[in-house]
C-alpha positions in Angstrom: 9.8 23.8 14.2 8.3 24.7 10.7 10.4 21.8 9.2 8.9 19.4 11.9 5.3 20.7 11.2 5.8 20.3 7.4 7.3 16.9 7.5 4.3 15.7 9.9 1.9 17.2 7.5 3.3 15.7 4.6 3.7 12.3 6.2 0.3 12.2 7.6 -1.2 13.2 4.2 0.9 10.4 2.5 -0.5 7.8 4.8 -4.0 9.0 4.4 -3.6 8.8 0.5 -2.4 5.0 1.0 -5.2 4.2 3.4 -8.0 5.9 1.2 -6.7 4.1 -2.0 -6.9 0.9 -0.3 -10.3 1.6 1.1 -11.4 2.3 -2.5 -10.0 -1.0 -3.5 -12.1 -2.7 -0.9 -15.4 -0.9 -1.6 -14.9 -1.2 -5.3 -16.6 -4.6 -6.0 -18.7 -6.2 -8.8 -22.3 -5.6 -7.6 -21.6 -2.2 -6.3 -24.7 -0.1 -5.9 -26.5 2.5 -3.8 -24.9 3.5 -0.7 -21.6 1.8 -1.5 -21.3 4.1 -4.7 -22.0 7.1 -2.4 -19.2 5.9 -0.2 -16.8 5.0 -2.9 -17.3 8.6 -4.2 -16.7 10.0 -0.7 -13.4 8.0 -0.4 -12.5 9.3 -3.9 -13.1 12.9 -3.0 -11.1 12.4 0.1 -8.3 10.8 -1.8 -8.0 13.5 -4.2 -8.0 16.1 -1.2 -5.4 14.4 0.6 -3.3 14.0 -2.5 -3.6 17.9 -3.0 -2.2 18.1 0.7 0.7 15.8 -0.2 1.7 18.1 -3.0 1.2 21.5 -0.8 3.0 19.9 2.2 5.8 18.4 0.1 6.5 21.6 -1.9 6.3 23.6 1.2 9.1 21.3 2.6 11.0 21.9 -0.4 10.7 25.8 -0.3 10.5 26.4 3.5 12.0 23.3 5.0 15.5 22.8 6.3 16.8 21.2 3.2 15.9 23.5 0.9 15.5 23.7 -2.8 19.1 23.3 -3.3 18.8 19.9 -1.9 15.8 18.7 -3.9 15.8 20.3 -7.4 19.1 19.1 -8.6 18.4 15.5 -7.4 16.9 13.3 -10.2 15.6 10.9 -7.5 13.4 13.7 -6.2 12.1 14.3 -9.8 11.5 10.5 -10.1 9.3 10.8 -6.8 7.5 13.6 -8.4 7.2 11.8 -11.7 5.6 8.9 -10.1 3.1 10.9 -8.0 2.2 12.7 -11.2 1.7 9.3 -12.9 -0.5 8.1 -10.0 -2.5 11.2 -10.4 -2.9 10.9 -14.2 -3.9 7.2 -13.8 -6.4 8.0 -11.0 -8.5 10.1 -13.6 -10.2 7.2 -15.3 -11.5 5.5 -12.2 -12.5 9.1 -10.7 -14.6 9.9 -13.8 -16.3 6.4 -13.7 -17.1 6.8 -10.0 -18.6 10.3 -10.6 -20.5 8.8 -13.5 -21.9 5.9 -11.4 -22.8 8.3 -8.6 -24.8 10.4 -11.0 -26.6 7.1 -12.3 -27.2 6.0 -8.9 -28.8 9.2 -7.8 -31.3 9.1 -10.8 -31.9 5.4 -10.3 -31.4 3.7 -6.8 -31.4 0.3 -8.3 -28.4 1.3 -10.7 -25.5 -1.1 -10.5 -22.3 -0.2 -12.7 -21.4 -2.7 -15.3 -19.0 -5.4 -14.1 -16.7 -4.6 -16.9 -16.3 -1.0 -15.8 -15.7 -1.9 -12.2 -13.0 -4.4 -13.2 -11.6 -1.6 -15.5 -11.4 0.7 -12.6 -10.0 -2.0 -10.1 -7.2 -2.5 -12.6 -6.2 1.2 -12.8 -6.4 1.4 -9.1 -4.0 -1.7 -8.8 -1.6 0.2 -10.9 -2.0 3.3 -8.7 -1.2 1.2 -5.7 1.9 -0.3 -7.2 3.3 3.1 -8.3 2.4 4.5 -4.8 4.6 1.8 -3.3 7.6 2.9 -5.2 7.4 6.5 -3.8 8.7 5.7 -0.4 11.6 3.8 -2.1 12.5 7.1 -4.0 11.9 9.1 -0.6 14.4 6.6 1.3 17.1 6.8 -1.5 16.8 10.5 -1.5 17.1 10.7 2.2 20.4 8.7 1.9 21.9 11.0 -0.6 21.2 8.9 -3.7 21.0 11.2 -6.7 23.4 14.0 -5.6 
């Protein structure tokens, strides 16, 4: 039963991360201001929280799940999956810092609008995040089918 609960938590967190990054992309547009900046900051915070849950649930599955560490640790496809996730996390730092900066500026000035170049840059980073996120299920499916062993 523990394996089922951990798998469910992991998958639910992964789907949430994908939904939240997509929502960020929808909200993050030129002309962003006021309440939309606050909304974007909330989405980004939730994204970080669910990404943390992905890691906690995922590594809990590795440690306490039915397959165990002996299945995951020697598998290079598992480490590819982890590497992709880490890359997404590193790439997400730049947009997260920009969003935090915009939120502080909007708090100080309700009429604040982030420079269009900064918004375009953050969107490019999020596009790369989405591309790398799309590769993670490929690695997971390959691993589940015994690739890398």
